[in-house]
N, C-alpha and C positions, 0 to 999 in steps of 0.2 A: 460442819460446814453449812448446814442449813441455817443455823443461828446467825452466822456471819452474813449470809445473803439477806436474811430478814432485817438485820441491823443496817446493812447498806441501803436497802429500800426505804427504811424508816428515816435514815439520815438524809437521803435524797429528797424525800417528801418534806421533811422539816426545813431543809435549805431552801426549797422552792417557796415555801410559805414565808420564810424570813425575807427572801428577795422581793416577793410581792409586797410585803409590808413596808420595806424600805423604799420601794419605788413610790408607793402611795404617800409616804411621809415626805418625800422630796417634792412632790407636786403641790403640797399644801402651801399656802401663803405664809408670810412671815408672822411672827408672834405679835400680839397686840402691843406689847411694850416696844418692839422694834418699829412698828408702824407709827406709834405715838412719838417716838424719838425722832424719826425721820421728818414727820410733819412739823414738829416744834423746831427742829434744826433749820428747816427751810424758812420758816417764818422769822426766826431770830437772825439768820444770816442775811436775809433781804433787808431787814431794818438796820442792821449794823452797817452793811455796805452802803445803803442810802445815806445814813448819817455821816459816815466817813467821807463820802463824796461831797456832801454839803459842807462839812468842816474844811475840806481842802479848798473848795471854791470860795468859802468865806475868807480864808486866809489870803488867797490870791487877790480878791477884789475888795478886801477890807470892809465887808458889809455884814458883820456878825450881828445877829444870829439868823438872818433871813434865809440863807441857803441851807443852813442846818435844819431849820423848821420845814422848809419846802421839801427837801430830800428825805427827811424823816417820814413824812406822809407818803412820798413816792415809794419809799421802801416798804411801808405798811401795806400799801395797795399791791405792790409787786409780791409781797409775801403771802397775802391772802389769795391772790390769783394763783400762785404756785401751789398753795395748799389745796385749793379747790381742784386744780388740774390733776394733782397727784391722787387725790381722793377719788376722782372720777375714774382714773386709770386702775386704781386698786379695786374699785367696785366691779369692773368688767372682769 
């Protein structure tokens, strides 16, 4: 019986160590690849949305390619702003 009690205490200690490790791992931030994917997706999405808005406005007003060019650059600026904002939040 003494061996079983020793085994129980050892298992309890091992489980508490595993729980502490898993809690510490959950508090860590995302992987580097995940962060890079998030930032690049935000940038590309902003440019694509801006270009699509420009294309739609160009077809409505028959002014090709002016709105596409204007909203492409608006999308680039919005994408850079979003990336900077996200990077600052990740840095905190």
